[in-house]
C-alpha atoms as a printed R data frame, in Angstrom:
    type eleno elety resid chain resno       x      y       z
1   ATOM     1    CA   UNK     A     1 134.517 42.332  80.667
2   ATOM     2    CA   UNK     A     2 135.199 46.007  81.234
3   ATOM     3    CA   UNK     A     3 132.258 46.937  78.999
4   ATOM     4    CA   UNK     A     4 129.967 44.609  80.965
5   ATOM     5    CA   UNK     A     5 131.081 46.105  84.280
6   ATOM     6    CA   UNK     A     6 130.521 49.616  82.916
7   ATOM     7    CA   UNK     A     7 126.993 48.629  81.861
8   ATOM     8    CA   UNK     A     8 126.303 47.286  85.349
9   ATOM     9    CA   UNK     A     9 127.669 50.472  86.859
10  ATOM    10    CA   UNK     A    10 125.519 52.682  84.661
11  ATOM    11    CA   UNK     A    11 122.338 50.657  85.222
12  ATOM    12    CA   UNK     A    12 122.729 50.509  89.007
13  ATOM    13    CA   UNK     A    13 123.717 54.153  89.211
14  ATOM    14    CA   UNK     A    14 120.721 55.339  87.171
15  ATOM    15    CA   UNK     A    15 118.362 53.171  89.186
16  ATOM    16    CA   UNK     A    16 119.725 54.344  92.536
17  ATOM    17    CA   UNK     A    17 119.682 57.998  91.457
18  ATOM    18    CA   UNK     A    18 116.043 57.582  90.367
19  ATOM    19    CA   UNK     A    19 115.059 56.466  93.875
20  ATOM    20    CA   UNK     A    20 117.321 59.067  95.523
21  ATOM    21    CA   UNK     A    21 119.676 56.546  97.127
22  ATOM    22    CA   UNK     A    22 122.835 57.967  95.540
23  ATOM    23    CA   UNK     A    23 123.812 61.308  94.060
24  ATOM    24    CA   UNK     A    24 124.568 61.927  90.384
25  ATOM    25    CA   UNK     A    25 128.192 62.267  91.347
26  ATOM    26    CA   UNK     A    26 129.353 59.160  93.169
27  ATOM    27    CA   UNK     A    27 131.627 59.504  96.200
28  ATOM    28    CA   UNK     A    28 135.281 58.672  96.253
29  ATOM    29    CA   UNK     A    29 136.381 56.824  99.358
30  ATOM    30    CA   UNK     A    30 139.815 55.322  98.682
31  ATOM    31    CA   UNK     A    31 140.078 53.666 102.116
32  ATOM    32    CA   UNK     A    32 136.928 51.645 101.504
33  ATOM    33    CA   UNK     A    33 137.738 50.991  97.850
34  ATOM    34    CA   UNK     A    34 141.138 49.596  98.878
35  ATOM    35    CA   UNK     A    35 139.367 46.960 101.006
36  ATOM    36    CA   UNK     A    36 137.558 45.594  97.921
37  ATOM    37    CA   UNK     A    37 140.187 43.094  96.817
38  ATOM    38    CA   UNK     A    38 140.694 41.657 100.313
39  ATOM    39    CA   UNK     A    39 136.949 41.339 100.853
40  ATOM    40    CA   UNK     A    40 136.338 39.842  97.411
41  ATOM    41    CA   UNK     A    41 138.999 37.150  97.893
42  ATOM    42    CA   UNK     A    42 137.457 36.150 101.206
43  ATOM    43    CA   UNK     A    43 133.847 36.354  99.953
44  ATOM    44    CA   UNK     A    44 134.089 34.559  96.611
45  ATOM    45    CA   UNK     A    45 134.259 30.967  97.939
46  ATOM    46    CA   UNK     A    46 131.030 31.520  99.922
47  ATOM    47    CA   UNK     A    47 129.372 33.524  97.172
48  ATOM    48    CA   UNK     A    48 130.103 31.002  94.432
49  ATOM    49    CA   UNK     A    49 128.925 28.115  96.610
50  ATOM    50    CA   UNK     A    50 125.564 29.863  97.103
51  ATOM    51    CA   UNK     A    51 125.173 31.290  93.592
52  ATOM    52    CA   UNK     A    52 123.366 28.402  91.858
53  ATOM    53    CA   UNK     A    53 120.655 28.052  94.501
54  ATOM    54    CA   UNK     A    54 120.493 31.655  95.734
55  ATOM    55    CA   UNK     A    55 121.873 34.027  93.084
56  ATOM    56    CA   UNK     A    56 120.162 37.116  94.525
57  ATOM    57    CA   UNK     A    57 121.648 36.483  97.965
58  ATOM    58    CA   UNK     A    58 125.073 35.676  96.516
59  ATOM    59    CA   UNK     A    59 125.047 39.009  94.698
60  ATOM    60    CA   UNK     A    60 123.049 41.147  97.129
61  ATOM    61    CA   UNK     A    61 125.106 40.290 100.190
62  ATOM    62    CA   UNK     A    62 128.014 42.141  98.592
63  ATOM    63    CA   UNK     A    63 125.959 45.316  98.501
64  ATOM    64    CA   UNK     A    64 125.300 44.974 102.221
65  ATOM    65    CA   UNK     A    65 129.009 44.381 102.776
66  ATOM    66    CA   UNK     A    66 129.831 47.607 100.920
67  ATOM    67    CA   UNK     A    67 127.371 49.460 103.127
68  ATOM    68    CA   UNK     A    68 128.851 47.935 106.278
69  ATOM    69    CA   UNK     A    69 132.414 48.826 105.287
70  ATOM    70    CA   UNK     A    70 131.327 52.425 104.602
71  ATOM    71    CA   UNK     A    71 129.724 52.543 108.045
72  ATOM    72    CA   UNK     A    72 132.870 51.116 109.647
73  ATOM    73    CA   UNK     A    73 134.901 53.761 107.811
74  ATOM    74    CA   UNK     A    74 132.728 56.488 109.293
75  ATOM    75    CA   UNK     A    75 132.725 55.281 112.894
76  ATOM    76    CA   UNK     A    76 135.942 53.441 113.797
77  ATOM    77    CA   UNK     A    77 138.086 53.033 110.714
78  ATOM    78    CA   UNK     A    78 141.314 52.933 112.726
79  ATOM    79    CA   UNK     A    79 140.026 49.685 114.283
80  ATOM    80    CA   UNK     A    80 138.309 48.087 111.292
81  ATOM    81    CA   UNK     A    81 140.989 48.955 108.739
82  ATOM    82    CA   UNK     A    82 143.515 46.890 110.686
83  ATOM    83    CA   UNK     A    83 141.406 43.720 110.808
84  ATOM    84    CA   UNK     A    84 142.932 40.806 108.932
85  ATOM    85    CA   UNK     A    85 139.647 39.718 107.382
86  ATOM    86    CA   UNK     A    86 136.743 42.122 107.606
87  ATOM    87    CA   UNK     A    87 134.494 39.792 105.605
88  ATOM    88    CA   UNK     A    88 134.994 36.862 107.990
89  ATOM    89    CA   UNK     A    89 134.336 39.203 110.907
90  ATOM    90    CA   UNK     A    90 130.919 40.110 109.482
91  ATOM    91    CA   UNK     A    91 130.028 36.619 108.277
92  ATOM    92    CA   UNK     A    92 130.941 34.954 111.528
93  ATOM    93    CA   UNK     A    93 128.602 37.137 113.602
94  ATOM    94    CA   UNK     A    94 125.542 35.124 112.488
95  ATOM    95    CA   UNK     A    95 126.744 33.019 109.565
96  ATOM    96    CA   UNK     A    96 126.546 33.592 105.829
97  ATOM    97    CA   UNK     A    97 122.795 33.049 105.556
98  ATOM    98    CA   UNK     A    98 121.989 35.762 108.111
99  ATOM    99    CA   UNK     A    99 124.729 38.226 107.238
100 ATOM   100    CA   UNK     A   100 122.223 40.587 105.627
101 ATOM   101    CA   UNK     A   101 120.202 40.744 108.823
102 ATOM   102    CA   UNK     A   102 123.309 41.257 110.949
103 ATOM   103    CA   UNK     A   103 124.423 44.170 108.792
104 ATOM   104    CA   UNK     A   104 120.999 45.824 108.676
105 ATOM   105    CA   UNK     A   105 120.319 45.377 112.399
106 ATOM   106    CA   UNK     A   106 123.675 45.651 114.141
107 ATOM   107    CA   UNK     A   107 125.863 47.642 111.774
108 ATOM   108    CA   UNK     A   108 123.415 49.977 110.055
109 ATOM   109    CA   UNK     A   109 121.035 49.981 113.045
110 ATOM   110    CA   UNK     A   110 117.903 49.740 110.902
111 ATOM   111    CA   UNK     A   111 114.453 48.579 111.904
112 ATOM   112    CA   UNK     A   112 110.873 48.855 110.712
113 ATOM   113    CA   UNK     A   113 110.236 50.406 107.324
114 ATOM   114    CA   UNK     A   114 113.900 51.423 106.846
115 ATOM   115    CA   UNK     A   115 114.950 47.795 107.333
116 ATOM   116    CA   UNK     A   116 112.357 46.538 104.848
117 ATOM   117    CA   UNK     A   117 113.025 49.308 102.328
118 ATOM   118    CA   UNK     A   118 116.732 48.515 102.250
119 ATOM   119    CA   UNK     A   119 115.973 44.823 101.783
120 ATOM   120    CA   UNK     A   120 113.768 45.729  98.811
121 ATOM   121    CA   UNK     A   121 116.381 48.009  97.245
122 ATOM   122    CA   UNK     A   122 119.189 45.482  97.599
123 ATOM   123    CA   UNK     A   123 116.919 42.768  96.209
124 ATOM   124    CA   UNK     A   124 116.107 44.900  93.176
125 ATOM   125    CA   UNK     A   125 119.776 45.702  92.568
126 ATOM   126    CA   UNK     A   126 120.746 42.037  92.862
127 ATOM   127    CA   UNK     A   127 117.951 41.076  90.441
128 ATOM   128    CA   UNK     A   128 119.050 43.702  87.927
129 ATOM   129    CA   UNK     A   129 122.637 42.484  88.070
130 ATOM   130    CA   UNK     A   130 121.646 38.815  87.852
131 ATOM   131    CA   UNK     A   131 119.440 39.550  84.845
132 ATOM   132    CA   UNK     A   132 122.305 41.396  83.133
133 ATOM   133    CA   UNK     A   133 124.661 38.514  83.906
134 ATOM   134    CA   UNK     A   134 122.257 35.919  82.473
135 ATOM   135    CA   UNK     A   135 121.906 37.950  79.283
136 ATOM   136    CA   UNK     A   136 125.662 37.769  78.717
137 ATOM   137    CA   UNK     A   137 125.232 34.144  77.620
138 ATOM   138    CA   UNK     A   138 128.496 33.135  79.245
139 ATOM   139    CA   UNK     A   139 129.164 29.446  79.688
140 ATOM   140    CA   UNK     A   140 128.990 28.541  83.396
141 ATOM   141    CA   UNK     A   141 132.204 27.386  85.035
142 ATOM   142    CA   UNK     A   142 134.491 29.272  82.673
143 ATOM   143    CA   UNK     A   143 137.031 32.004  83.372
144 ATOM   144    CA   UNK     A   144 134.665 34.480  81.680
145 ATOM   145    CA   UNK     A   145 131.840 33.416  83.998
146 ATOM   146    CA   UNK     A   146 134.081 33.928  87.022
147 ATOM   147    CA   UNK     A   147 135.237 37.342  85.817
148 ATOM   148    CA   UNK     A   148 131.662 38.408  85.092
149 ATOM   149    CA   UNK     A   149 130.601 37.313  88.595
150 ATOM   150    CA   UNK     A   150 133.440 39.322  90.140
151 ATOM   151    CA   UNK     A   151 132.450 42.352  88.036
152 ATOM   152    CA   UNK     A   152 128.903 42.044  89.398
153 ATOM   153    CA   UNK     A   153 130.140 41.845  92.970
154 ATOM   154    CA   UNK     A   154 132.461 44.807  92.467
155 ATOM   155    CA   UNK     A   155 129.707 47.098  91.251
156 ATOM   156    CA   UNK     A   156 127.332 46.014  94.002
157 ATOM   157    CA   UNK     A   157 130.045 46.681  96.600
158 ATOM   158    CA   UNK     A   158 130.742 50.155  95.203
159 ATOM   159    CA   UNK     A   159 127.048 51.045  95.011
160 ATOM   160    CA   UNK     A   160 126.535 49.802  98.559
161 ATOM   161    CA   UNK     A   161 129.366 52.085  99.665
162 ATOM   162    CA   UNK     A   162 127.852 55.039  97.792
163 ATOM   163    CA   UNK     A   163 124.394 54.404  99.252
164 ATOM   164    CA   UNK     A   164 125.657 54.239 102.804
165 ATOM   165    CA   UNK     A   165 127.850 57.309 102.488
166 ATOM   166    CA   UNK     A   166 124.830 59.256 101.255
167 ATOM   167    CA   UNK     A   167 122.684 57.862 104.076
168 ATOM   168    CA   UNK     A   168 125.271 59.128 106.566
169 ATOM   169    CA   UNK     A   169 125.102 62.616 105.107
170 ATOM   170    CA   UNK     A   170 128.004 62.652 102.670
171 ATOM   171    CA   UNK     A   171 126.710 64.508  99.620
172 ATOM   172    CA   UNK     A   172 128.581 64.648  96.370
173 ATOM   173    CA   UNK     A   173 127.872 67.880  94.564
174 ATOM   174    CA   UNK     A   174 129.860 69.693  91.949
175 ATOM   175    CA   UNK     A   175 131.734 72.677  93.348
176 ATOM   176    CA   UNK     A   176 131.946 75.830  91.243
């Protein structure tokens, strides 16, 4: 599964670099990365329930969540880091189905072409990941299928974090 997750990482990273959404060198943000496990545990029941009918949403929403957590880290981390369940907080604002809109509008404060562009980028990333997952030929409902799904979510979360950090002006460049 580690090889699959590395392939996802590389594909998403190359794609996002090509459209100038992340830098060659990805950011390190341990505070946000430490929230991954808590968020994943809370998200997975909703994500799995939606996966069969809406795989792109089930996957893509995690990218939005990564972006939102990065934004929270930048603005009021002392408040958000102490929340018992950051995922439920976001989901419960408008419900699972509209969580993407909540994050784009109220967390990231996007509108117009920026709003639509982000929707397009997240959709493309979710499609790429779903396509890679389908090509793994893993039997649905198995432990391997679950682990592959979690690997997909993890990479989308991390890339969402990286995208948002870059959007907020954090640039990762090699220092000489």
